C-alpha positions as CSV (number, residue, x, y, z in Angstrom):
1,M,-4.6,-4.0,25.8
2,K,-4.1,-0.7,27.5
3,I,-6.0,2.1,26.1
4,Q,-4.3,5.4,25.9
5,Q,-6.0,8.9,26.1
6,V,-4.9,11.1,23.3
7,P,-5.6,14.9,23.6
8,L,-7.4,16.5,20.6
9,S,-9.4,19.7,19.7
10,Y,-11.8,21.6,17.6
11,R,-12.1,25.4,17.2
12,G,-10.6,25.8,20.7
13,N,-13.0,22.8,22.1
14,Y,-11.1,19.9,23.8
15,I,-12.1,16.4,22.3
16,Q,-11.1,13.5,23.8
17,G,-8.8,10.6,22.1
18,Y,-8.1,7.4,22.6
19,R,-5.5,4.9,21.3
20,C,-4.6,1.0,21.7
21,G,-2.4,-1.1,20.1
22,Q,0.5,-1.0,17.3
23,G,0.1,-2.4,13.9
24,S,0.2,-1.0,10.2
25,D,-3.4,-1.3,10.1
26,V,-5.5,1.6,11.5
27,I,-8.9,1.5,12.5
28,L,-11.0,5.0,13.6
29,L,-14.3,4.3,15.6
30,I,-17.3,6.7,15.7
31,H,-20.0,6.3,18.5
32,G,-23.7,6.9,18.6
33,A,-25.7,9.1,19.7
34,G,-27.8,9.5,23.1
35,V,-25.7,8.9,25.9
36,D,-23.1,7.2,24.3
37,S,-19.0,8.1,24.2
38,A,-16.2,6.0,22.9
39,M,-16.0,3.9,26.1
40,L,-19.1,3.1,26.1
41,S,-19.7,1.5,22.8
42,W,-16.0,0.8,21.8
43,K,-14.3,-0.1,25.0
44,E,-14.5,-4.0,24.3
45,I,-13.9,-3.7,20.7
46,M,-10.8,-1.4,21.0
47,E,-9.2,-4.1,23.6
48,R,-9.6,-7.1,21.8
49,L,-8.8,-5.3,18.4
50,G,-6.0,-3.5,19.9
51,K,-4.1,-6.9,20.4
52,K,-3.5,-7.0,16.5
53,T,-3.5,-3.3,15.3
54,T,-4.2,0.3,15.9
55,V,-7.3,1.3,16.7
56,Y,-8.4,4.9,17.6
57,A,-12.0,6.0,19.2
58,F,-12.9,9.9,20.2
59,D,-15.7,11.2,22.0
60,L,-17.6,13.8,19.9
61,P,-18.2,17.6,21.3
62,G,-21.1,17.1,23.9
63,Y,-20.4,13.6,24.5
64,G,-18.1,11.7,26.9
65,N,-15.0,13.7,28.4
66,S,-15.2,16.0,25.5
67,D,-16.4,19.6,26.0
68,P,-20.1,19.8,25.6
69,M,-22.4,21.7,23.0
70,E,-24.5,24.5,24.3
71,S,-26.5,25.2,21.2
72,I,-26.8,23.7,18.1
73,P,-24.0,25.1,15.9
74,E,-25.0,27.5,13.2
75,E,-23.4,25.3,10.4
76,G,-25.9,22.3,11.2
77,F,-25.1,19.3,13.5
78,Y,-23.8,17.1,11.0
79,P,-21.6,19.7,9.1
80,Y,-20.3,20.6,12.7
81,Y,-19.4,16.8,13.5
82,H,-18.1,15.9,10.3
83,H,-15.4,19.0,9.9
84,T,-14.6,17.6,13.9
85,L,-13.8,14.2,12.1
86,E,-11.9,15.8,9.7
87,A,-10.1,17.6,12.4
88,V,-9.4,14.6,14.3
89,V,-8.0,12.7,11.2
90,D,-5.5,15.6,10.5
91,Q,-4.7,15.9,13.9
92,L,-4.0,12.1,14.4
93,K,-2.0,12.4,10.9
94,L,-4.0,9.3,9.6
95,D,-3.8,8.4,6.0
96,R,-5.4,5.3,5.1
97,F,-7.8,3.6,7.8
98,V,-11.0,1.9,7.8
99,L,-13.5,4.1,9.2
100,V,-16.2,2.8,11.5
101,G,-19.4,4.3,12.6
102,L,-22.0,3.3,14.8
103,S,-25.9,4.5,14.4
104,M,-25.4,8.4,14.4
105,G,-21.7,8.0,14.1
106,G,-22.7,5.7,10.6
107,A,-24.2,8.7,9.1
108,I,-20.8,11.0,10.0
109,A,-18.6,8.4,8.6
110,I,-20.7,7.9,5.2
111,R,-20.5,11.5,4.6
112,Y,-16.7,11.4,5.3
113,A,-16.0,8.5,3.0
114,L,-18.2,10.4,0.3
115,E,-15.9,13.7,0.3
116,H,-12.6,11.8,1.1
117,P,-12.5,8.6,-0.7
118,E,-8.8,8.8,-0.7
119,H,-8.4,8.1,3.0
120,V,-10.9,5.4,3.3
121,C,-9.6,2.3,2.3
122,G,-12.8,0.4,3.9
123,L,-16.0,2.0,5.6
124,V,-18.3,0.0,8.0
125,P,-21.7,1.4,9.2
126,V,-22.9,-0.2,12.0
127,S,-26.9,0.0,12.5
128,S,-26.1,3.0,10.8
129,W,-28.3,6.4,10.6
130,G,-28.6,7.8,7.1
131,L,-29.9,4.7,5.4
132,S,-33.3,5.0,6.5
133,P,-35.6,7.4,4.6
134,K,-37.9,8.2,7.7
135,A,-37.5,7.3,11.2
136,P,-39.8,4.5,13.0
137,Y,-43.6,6.1,13.5
138,H,-41.9,9.4,11.7
139,S,-44.9,11.7,11.9
140,M,-45.6,11.1,15.4
141,T,-42.0,11.2,16.3
142,C,-41.2,14.5,14.5
143,W,-43.9,16.4,16.1
144,I,-42.7,15.0,19.4
145,V,-39.3,16.2,19.1
146,H,-40.0,19.5,17.5
147,H,-43.3,20.4,19.5
148,T,-43.1,19.3,23.0
149,D,-40.1,18.0,25.7
150,W,-41.5,14.5,26.1
151,I,-38.3,12.9,25.5
152,R,-36.5,15.3,27.6
153,R,-38.7,14.6,30.6
154,S,-38.6,10.7,30.0
155,C,-35.0,10.7,30.2
156,L,-35.2,12.7,33.4
157,K,-37.4,10.4,34.7
158,M,-35.7,7.4,33.3
159,A,-32.1,7.9,35.1
160,K,-33.7,7.6,38.6
161,S,-35.3,4.5,37.6
162,P,-33.3,1.1,37.0
163,A,-36.2,-0.5,35.7
164,L,-36.9,1.8,32.9
165,I,-33.6,1.9,31.6
166,R,-33.4,-1.8,31.6
167,A,-36.6,-2.0,29.8
168,M,-35.4,0.5,27.2
169,I,-32.2,-1.8,26.3
170,Q,-34.2,-4.7,26.4
171,Y,-36.8,-2.6,23.7
172,S,-34.7,-1.4,21.2
173,L,-30.5,-2.3,22.1
174,F,-30.2,-5.7,23.2
175,G,-31.8,-8.9,22.1
176,R,-31.0,-10.6,24.5
177,K,-32.3,-10.0,28.2
178,N,-29.6,-12.1,30.2
179,T,-26.5,-10.0,28.3
180,V,-28.1,-6.6,30.0
181,T,-25.9,-6.4,33.0
182,E,-26.4,-4.2,36.4
183,E,-23.3,-2.2,35.5
184,L,-24.4,-1.2,32.2
185,V,-27.8,-0.1,34.0
186,E,-26.1,2.0,36.7
187,E,-23.7,3.1,34.4
188,L,-26.2,4.9,31.8
189,S,-28.2,5.8,35.1
190,Q,-25.1,8.3,36.0
191,L,-24.6,9.3,32.0
192,L,-28.3,10.5,32.1
193,Q,-27.7,12.2,35.2
194,K,-25.2,14.9,33.6
195,P,-26.5,17.9,32.9
196,S,-25.3,18.3,29.3
197,A,-26.6,14.6,28.6
198,M,-30.3,15.9,28.0
199,D,-29.1,18.8,25.3
200,S,-26.8,16.2,23.4
201,I,-30.3,14.1,23.0
202,D,-32.2,17.1,22.2
203,F,-29.8,18.3,19.8
204,Y,-29.5,15.3,17.9
205,Q,-33.5,14.4,18.1
206,K,-33.9,17.5,16.6
207,S,-31.2,17.5,14.0
208,S,-32.3,13.9,12.6
209,V,-36.2,14.3,12.0
210,S,-38.0,17.0,9.8
211,P,-41.3,16.5,7.9
212,Q,-40.0,15.6,5.1
213,G,-37.9,12.5,6.4
214,A,-34.8,11.5,8.1
215,I,-31.6,13.6,8.2
216,P,-29.3,12.7,6.3
217,Y,-30.9,10.3,4.4
218,F,-28.0,9.3,1.2
219,G,-30.3,7.4,-0.6
220,D,-28.6,6.7,-4.3
221,E,-25.5,9.2,-3.1
222,L,-24.3,5.9,-1.7
223,S,-23.7,4.3,-5.3
224,R,-20.8,6.9,-5.1
225,L,-18.9,5.0,-2.3
226,K,-15.9,2.9,-4.1
227,M,-14.3,1.3,-1.3
228,P,-14.9,-1.9,0.4
229,V,-18.1,-1.7,2.4
230,L,-19.4,-3.8,5.3
231,L,-22.8,-3.1,6.6
232,I,-23.3,-5.0,10.0
233,N,-26.9,-4.7,11.2
234,G,-28.7,-6.5,14.0
235,K,-31.2,-8.9,12.8
236,R,-33.9,-7.8,15.4
237,D,-33.0,-3.8,15.4
238,P,-36.6,-1.6,15.5
239,L,-34.5,1.3,15.2
240,V,-32.8,1.0,11.6
241,P,-34.4,-2.4,10.4
242,R,-32.5,-4.9,8.2
243,S,-34.4,-4.3,5.1
244,H,-32.5,-0.8,4.8
245,A,-29.3,-2.4,5.5
246,E,-30.4,-4.7,2.3
247,Q,-31.3,-2.0,0.4
248,A,-28.1,0.0,1.1
249,T,-25.9,-3.1,-0.3
250,R,-28.1,-3.1,-3.5
251,I,-26.9,0.4,-4.2
252,I,-23.5,0.1,-2.6
253,P,-21.3,-1.4,-5.7
254,N,-18.6,-3.1,-3.3
255,S,-20.4,-3.7,-0.3
256,R,-21.8,-6.9,1.8
257,L,-24.0,-7.1,4.7
258,H,-23.2,-9.2,8.1
259,V,-26.4,-9.5,10.2
260,M,-25.8,-10.1,14.0
261,P,-28.1,-13.1,14.8
262,S,-30.3,-12.3,18.0
263,C,-29.2,-8.3,18.0
264,K,-30.7,-5.2,18.1
265,H,-29.1,-1.7,17.5
266,W,-26.4,-1.8,19.9
267,C,-24.8,-5.3,18.2
268,C,-21.3,-4.2,18.9
269,K,-21.8,-3.6,22.5
270,E,-23.9,-6.9,23.2
271,Q,-22.2,-9.2,21.4
272,P,-18.3,-7.9,21.0
273,E,-16.7,-10.7,20.2
274,L,-18.7,-11.9,17.3
275,F,-18.7,-7.9,16.4
276,C,-14.9,-8.4,16.1
277,Q,-14.5,-11.4,14.3
278,A,-16.6,-10.0,11.5
279,L,-14.9,-6.4,11.2
280,W,-11.4,-8.3,11.7
281,T,-12.3,-10.4,8.8
282,F,-13.4,-7.8,6.5
283,V,-10.2,-6.1,7.6
284,K,-7.9,-8.7,6.5
285,R,-9.7,-10.1,3.5
286,D,-11.1,-6.5,1.5
287,C,-9.0,-3.4,3.1
288,L,-5.6,-3.0,1.5
289,F,-3.4,-0.4,3.5
290,S,-0.8,-0.6,1.7
291,Y,-1.5,1.7,-1.4
292,K,-2.3,5.4,-0.6
293,N,-5.5,5.5,-3.2
294,M,-7.1,2.3,-4.4
295,L,-9.3,4.5,-6.7
296,P,-8.8,5.2,-10.4
297,Y,-6.1,7.9,-11.2
298,S,-7.5,11.2,-12.5
299,P,-4.9,13.5,-14.3
300,E,-6.3,16.3,-11.9
301,E,-5.6,14.6,-8.9
302,T,-2.4,13.2,-9.4
303,K,1.1,14.2,-11.2
304,M,2.3,10.7,-11.4
305,S,4.5,9.5,-14.3
306,P,3.1,6.6,-16.3
307,S,6.0,4.5,-15.3
308,F,5.9,4.8,-11.8
309,Q,1.9,4.4,-11.8
310,K,2.6,1.2,-13.9
311,A,4.6,0.0,-11.3
312,E,2.4,0.4,-8.2
313,E,-0.3,-1.2,-10.4
314,N,2.1,-4.1,-10.7
315,L,2.8,-4.4,-7.1
316,L,-0.5,-4.1,-6.5
317,H,-1.6,-7.0,-8.6
318,Q,1.2,-9.2,-7.3
319,N,-0.2,-8.5,-3.8
320,L,-3.6,-9.2,-4.6
321,K,-2.3,-12.7,-6.6
322,K,-0.2,-13.7,-3.4
323,R,-3.7,-13.3,-1.2
324,W,-5.6,-15.2,-3.4
325,E,-3.0,-18.1,-4.0
326,K,-2.8,-18.2,-0.1
327,R,-6.7,-18.3,0.2
328,R,-6.8,-21.1,-2.4
329,R,-4.0,-23.2,-0.4
330,Q,-6.2,-22.4,2.4
331,N,-9.1,-24.0,0.8
332,T,-7.2,-27.1,-0.7
333,R,-5.7,-27.7,2.7
334,Q,-9.3,-27.9,4.3
335,R,-10.9,-29.4,1.5
336,L,-8.2,-32.6,1.6
337,T,-8.5,-33.0,5.2
338,E,-12.5,-33.1,5.1
339,T,-12.6,-35.4,2.3
340,A,-9.9,-37.5,4.6
341,A,-12.1,-37.6,7.5
342,S,-15.2,-38.5,5.8
343,G,-13.2,-41.3,3.9
344,T,-12.0,-42.9,7.1
345,K,-15.4,-42.9,9.0
346,Q,-16.8,-44.6,5.5
347,R,-14.4,-47.0,4.6
348,K,-15.5,-50.4,5.3
349,Q,-13.3,-53.2,7.3
350,P,-12.1,-55.7,5.2
351,I,-13.5,-59.3,5.4
352,P,-11.1,-61.9,6.9
353,I,-10.0,-64.8,4.5
354,K,-11.8,-67.3,6.5
355,A,-15.0,-65.7,6.9
356,R,-15.0,-65.1,3.3
357,N,-14.5,-68.9,2.6
358,K,-17.1,-69.7,5.1
359,K,-19.4,-67.6,3.6
360,R,-18.7,-69.0,0.2
361,T,-19.6,-72.5,1.3
362,A,-22.8,-71.9,2.8
């Protein structure tokens, strides 16, 4: 499936957008930090899901083919990206969509879903930042980020050493060594050599940790998420431990956790096929795109007449009933098929009449 480029902008800066596929369901993808970009994390995902529906992605300012950032914005790093996402949704004219965010992009997606629940019919934080109260080795990490340039110097050294890049991927991003390809190592090496890459890494690190804890940390604020939420996490993720995602599922009312086996932090890149299966199952089973707002109506937010509101609620109930009936029929057919197959294997062959007579005589 061909991926098309979509030109976007925010405050006079160019934003590179991408679109793949056509369909009534819409999925919007947000990449992570480091030297990440839309095509680096989501290319395989877009090509697979683009055969089924419409998928959008874009490069955040300072990443990929979007204009670089010269400094941390005055309004703050995460508020700036949140407003960028608002502008992208407005320019793409998206109404109801599933929002998927990886790592740093997960924190941006959660904030958008909290403030604009009328647009998000499904939220998928992937190895998401914002679920952990502190970063790994928080005190040491905070001191290194704010008082030294060790991370910048390490990245510059890593850019010249494919062996260091491979070791970094195997330590924190990929759970299986045989999935780290030479092409991926070379691509990351070239991205690390871009002048803007070091700034993006530096801005993210300084804006994401403080002596008090991780920034942002949503905590109990997650309980305000009323839309269906699917948290996806690598089973061996050292950056966002699975236990933090499990804690989030206990806070979010309508949520589930899908653990990617053998994966670490970059699970959508390491196992794109399994990732797409989990995401698409969630989209078709839990997310309804046919209704503008699945949340309870309030008089302040809508002026719908009672008759129109009742008619829309009836349509919703009919839709849910059809889905339930379809799922029940499928489960029934599957159960009957398995019962018939097991019965055929266990059924004993009848004993011939002559053999029975000989047995009685004996």
